[in-house]
N, C-alpha and C positions, 0 to 999 in steps of 0.2 A: 810333553806331548799332550798335557793338559793346554798348555797355549796355542798349539795346531788344534783342537777339538774346539777350542773358543772360536778359534778367527774361522773354522768352516761353519760353525752354528750364525756368526756374525755374517758371513758371505753368501750364507744361505738365506737369511733375514731379509738381507736387503735383495737379495734376488727375486724371494718373492713379493716382495713389499712392490716393485718394480713391476714384475708381472700385472702385481693386484691392479696399480694405478694405469697398466696400459690396456688393462681388458675393460675396466670403466672407460676411458678415453674414446678406446671403439668404438665401448657400446653407444656413449652419448652421442658420439659422430653418426653413429646407423641412424638411429631414431631422431636426429635432430628435427627433421622436416616430417615426421609423423606426428598425425594428432592421437600423441599417448600420455594418457594422466589418467590417477585415479581422484576422484573428488571423495574423501573422506565424512564431507561434511551432510546432515540429514536433509538438507534442501537443496543440495548441490549447487552450492553457493557460485563456485569459481568452475564450470562447467556450461558451457553453452547450450540455451535449451534446443530443443528440437524446432520448434517455432522459430528461432534465430537461424538453426541452420538449414532450414527450407528456406526462408528468404534469401540466404546466401547462394544457395543451390540454383536458384530461380534469378539470377542475373545475369543479365544477356547483355552486358555491357561495363565498361570500367566504371569504377566508382573510388575516386581519391579522397583520401582522410589525410588532413593535414592536421599534425597534433602543434599548435603555438603554446608550448610552455617555454617558460624560461629557466637559462641555465644555472642563473643562482636562484635556489630554491632553500626553505626551513628545510631540517632534515624529515619532519613530517610529510611536507607535500612530495619531496624524492622518494618516497616509499609509495605515494598515488599514482607520481608518474612512473615507478619501475611496471605497478601495476595495472596503468593503460597500457603501458608496453605489450606484457605480459598478453592482456585481453586482445587487444588487437592484431597480435601475431595469430592467434586462435582464429580470429576472424579472417585471416589473411588465408590460413591453412584452407580451411572451409569453403572460400570462396574460389577457391580454383583458377588463380590468376583475374578475376575481375574484380579484385580489390588492389587499390594501392594504398601504403602508407607511407606519410614522410614526418618525421619530428625537425620541427624548424624553431629556434630561438629568435624571437621575435624583434630581441634588441640588439641581434648583431649590425641592424644598420638604421638609420633613420628610415627609409625606404620600407620597410619589411613592416617596422613598426607602426607605420601611418597604414600598411593595406590592414595590419590585421585591425586595427581602430575601423577602419572602412565594412569590414567584413559583419561588425557587431559582436567582437571580442572585447572587451575594455579592459584596463590596466586593474589590477588589485595592489592594494596595500597589504605588505607580507612584513613581519619581524624576524630580523637574520641575527643572530649571534655571532660575532665576525670579532678576531684580536682584541679579546676580553669586554668588549662592548655589545651592547645593542643597537642596531639600525634598525630604520623603517626603511624601506626597498620596495621601489615598484615592479612588478611583476606581472607574467599573461598565464592562463592554465585553462586556454579555449583549445576546441576541436572544430574543425570546418570541415563538410561534406560537399562535395562536387559528383554530379551527375549531367551529361550534356549540358544545356547551359543553366542550370537550376543547384541552388545551394541550400543549405542547413546549417543553423551554427549550433552548438553546444558554448553558451558564452564562458561559464567559468565550472571548470570540475575539481569540488573539494575533497569528494569521497567518492568510492566505487560499489558501493553498498546499490545502488539502482542504475548503474554504469549500462549494464547489459539493455535496458530497457530504453535507455536515451538514444544508447546508438541506432540498435534495431529500428525504433521508433522512425527515426530519420532516415536512414536507408530505406525503409518500405515507403514513407511518403515521398521520397525522391523520385523512387524508382516505380511507384504505383502510376497505371495509366491516367486514371484520376482520383481526383482526391475527396472521402467523404466529407458529409457536412452536418454538423449538429444544430439545431435550432433550437431556443430557449423561449419562454412565454413567462413573464412575473403579475402577478397578482398586484392589484396598490403599488406602491410604492417604491418596492425593491428594484434590483435591478443587478445585473450582472458586473455593472462597472464599479458599483459602491459597496456592494454588500458579499460579490461572490466573484472578487477577484484573480483569489487563489485556483478556484476548479475555472476560470474563464484562461488562464495560463496555461493551466494542464491541458487543457483540450485541446489548446491553440497547438501544440506540440504535435497532435498526430490528424487533426480536425481542421476545415474553412468552421467559422462561427458565427450563425444569422441568429439576432435577437427579434422580435416579432411584437409587434404593439397590438392591442385587441382588436382594433381595426382591420391589422393587416389578415390577408389568406395564408394558412401555413400552404407552403408548396418548396417543394428545391430543397429539402433535406432530407434525411437519412434516418434521423433519428430524432426526436422531438424529446426536449424535458420542460414538464410544466413545472412552474413552482409557485404554490397557492397557501401561503401563510397568513391570507387577509382574507380577500371577498375576489374573486376570477369572474369577472363580465360575462353577460350569457350570453355577448356577441363572442367573446374572446371564447369560451364553450363552445359556441357552436363552429367555431373555425378549427377548434381542436377536434373536435369529432367528422368533420368532415375530411379531415387529413385522419384518422383511424380507419376511418370510412373505405379508405384508399388501399389500405394496407400496411399504415405509416405504424411503424415500431416506436411506443410511445414509455419515457418513464415520469411517474407521476411523484412528485413531492409534496404531500398535503398535511398540514398540522389538522387534528380532529380538537383542537383546544389551542386558543392563541390567549399567549402568556406575556404579560407587559415586564419594561425593565423594572418596574417596583415589584415584581411578584406578584402580581394580581392573573388571573385563570379566567376566561371565557368561554364558553364551548364556541366553535366554529359554525358560523352561519352560511359559508362559500355552498353555492350550488354544485362546486365538483363531488362535494359528498353522493348528492343524488346522482349525478351521472355514473359515477364509478360504481354507486347499489345498482345501477341497471345492469352494468357487466359484470354483477357479480362476487364485488370488491367492498367491504365495509369499511370505513377509518372510523374506529368509534371516537364518541368525544368523550375519553378519558386519559388520564396520566399513568404512565405504568411507570411502577417503581420495584426497582429489583435490589438484591444483597450485593450482586457482582454490578460496583457501581464505581463510579471517578470521583476524583477530589475535586472539590469547587471552591471559590474566592469567594468571601463576604467580607462587607464590611458595616460595623455598630460604632458611629460618630466617628472618630479617627482610629479605631482601633480594627486594621484587617486581618482576617482570620482564614483558616482553610479547612474544611472537614470533610467527611464521605458524604457523599450527597445522593442518597438512592435514586430521586429524578435522572440524572445523570448516568442512564443505564448505559453498563459494559458489556457488550457482545463477548463472549469468549469462544475457542476454538468449536467447543460439543454443541453451541449455538448457530452454526453455519452448516446449511443442507451440502452435505459434503457429495450429493448426485449433481448439484449443479457446478457449471464450470465456473461461473461469477464469483462464487465464494467459495469452492472446494478447497482452496488454499491458502484462504486467511484467519489470522488468529485474535482480531481483534477490531472492535466499532463502539464508538461513543456514540449515544443519539440523546441529548438532554430533551426534556419535557416532551415524549414522545408519546404518540398515541396507538394503540395496537390494533391492527388489521384482522379482520375476517374474511371467510368467505363463503359463499351461498352457490354451492353447487347444484342445484334444482335447473339454474340458468342455462344449465349444459343439457343438450339432447343429442339424440342421434343424425340430424340433420344441420345441428349446429354445435359439436362439441368445443368445449373448454375445459383445458387441464388447468386447475390451479396446482402452486406446490410452494410450500414456505422458505423462504429466502435467509429469513433470521428470526430466531427464536431466544427468550429470554431462559434464564434458569429456571427449573421447578419452583423455586420459593423467591416469586414476584408476586405483588399486587397491586391495585391500582387506585385510585380516586376517580369520583365520578362525580358531576353538579357541585359539589363543594368543595374547593381546593386549597387545602392547605401547604404551601410550598417553603414555608420558613424552616430551615433546617434542623433548629431546635425545638419543634413544634410537631414534626414528625411522628405520627403513632404507627409503632410494630406491631403488623396484627399476627394472630396466633397460627398456628402450623395451618389448619385446616382452611383459611381465607386465602392461603397461596396458592398459585399454580402456573404455570407455562404459558406465556403470552408470543403470538407470533407479531413482526415488528415487521417484514416487509413480505412483500407475496409475489411472486412471478406467475405472470396467467397467459396462456396462448391457445388460439381457438378463434372463432367468429362472433364477434360481438354486435348486440342488438343496439339499432340506436335508439339514443333518450329524448333528442329532439327532433322534431319534423316526424317523417315516416317510420315508426315505430316498428314496423312490419320489415323495415330494412337491417341486414347482418354485413359487416364488415367480410373479406376476404377474411382467409388464416391470418394473425398476428401476434405480437407479442407484446404486453404490457407488463411493465412491474410498478408497483404501489409501496412506497416508504411513509412511514405515519409521522413524517419528522420533514421540516425544513429547514431547521436551522444547524442539523450536524454539518452543514459546508456552509456556513457563513466564514469567513474571512477567521474570526475569532475562534470558533471548533478546528478549521481544517489545520493553520497553523499548529493549535495546539496536539491534535492528534492526525497526523499526517497517514493511519491507517482508513480514517473517513474518505478521504479523496481517492485512496487506492479500493476501495468497495465501488465507488461511484463510475470510476472511471472503469473497471471491470464490468458493469453493467452498459456502459456505453459502449466499450468494445464487444462486447456480445452481441448487443445488438446492430452496431455498424458494422463490424468485421468478423465475428464468429470469435472461434477461440485462438485465433493466432496471438495476440499479445498479452493474453491474462496470464499465464503462466509466467511470463519473464517476470509482469511487474510484481508479481505478488511474490515471487523471490526473496527469501529475506524480511518478510513483514514477519515480523514474530513479536508478543506479548507472551511471556511465562512467567507469569509472576508465582512466589510462592504459595503453595498452600498452606491456609491458616493451621495452627498448630491445636489441639485438642486440649485442656486441664491436663488431661492425665498425660499428655505426651510432654506438655509445659513442667509438670513436675519431674517426669524421670530425667529429661535432661538437668534440671538443675541438681538433681541428686548426683546424676552422672560427674558433675564439672566439681560441684562440691565436693562429695565425699568420694567417690570410688577413683576418681585418679588419683587423689593423695594417699587412700587407701593401697592401690595397687602398686603405689610407686615404693611406697612403706614395706608391701610385700616382695618386691624383687630387692629391695636393699635387705632385707633380713635373710632372703636366699643368698644374695653375695656374701652376705656375711657368713654365713654356717658353714659354705663350700671353701673359702678360704680358710677356715678354722681348721677343715677338713686337711686340708692340701698340705697346713702348718703340721697338724698330729702325724702326718704319714714323713 
């Protein structure tokens, strides 16, 4: 009887198990082609943003995506390949028939490999562990996009942290009827090719790039970037103002203080400061320091050391204006040897209104140096509490601006200006070490040139959340818990168990 009962229970268990598996398979089959998924991450890192969905829904013809990944890959890159497959499957679903995805092994035959190299996808060296030995093999990790007679390429995909932006920006670039153009003009010896190559490469992913000399008239660009870390000529400033007077959106990166390589500092004498003052924006001739800062390298003789450096101001999430799309989702920005920016609201009137909004601000515990600058990290004086305050480091202005040169009674049509009191944060040295600087700049460019379309995508996953520093009381409490409380608790548990066992033995 007992045997029959156990057999019945066993059969019932198998039946319920089979039914459960069947239901799961059925549900999976029904929802396979539906874009249903739930993303538990705070920033929705694994969900296509509304901007991407809008781009996909507006496709009017077929876009072909060819993923050229080698079949033989290290384990970490096999994960990347699977994630690429997942995200492109979601793209295909939302494109509703206007996106075709193909996965191709470039090394299946010489002709395919030659074709892939001609597309601009280079072979990369990879370490593969096989048959108890480490081998260095050649492989491919690129994606190509085709639309009509145009193409775009992502040469190498090694992580997916910013893949949505990479894919959507290329699809948008391919399918847009006309491509936007960003212009650059530099003061002195600096150039896009020598000092700002990282910026150049990033801008070229979405825009045409034009550079202007001081003698050139500025035209044919949708956004102008003025980089003045030296002394912009008056002729160049005249061309810049002519562009602004036609309603041209302009981003100014201007140093209030010139810092040399041997850490000497001199107040800037550029005429750009005077022109901006006419517009109601003042870049101060100071250097701002903050308790929120980055580590900087220094050298004394043959000794190289790293220290927290207050002159490398680190802006964290509370310092970004949550009301403005370019910085709403940012969490970090590093401004080295930067000057503060103030505004003069009296330039605005009912006939020619101008609205000023802070983009970036320091903590309330910042301070500054003026006139006499001490940049050596070991000689910096920490001021008293009452000497500290919050500084604005970048400003966004929207309105009609009075001319500085020529006919000073003339006003521009409504246009956008952004002013950052720093040029160094985008140089290759800092853009490479702090990629969030590039994100901040590109968000401004997108906002001025395209609106808000790509900003939300690029800012996804750009996080910097350092641990909050502990007070001395908190440190003492944690030391007490680790050294005394835990051993006491363990001993107490032992005593309780010992007493319980004695009682059980007595009974």
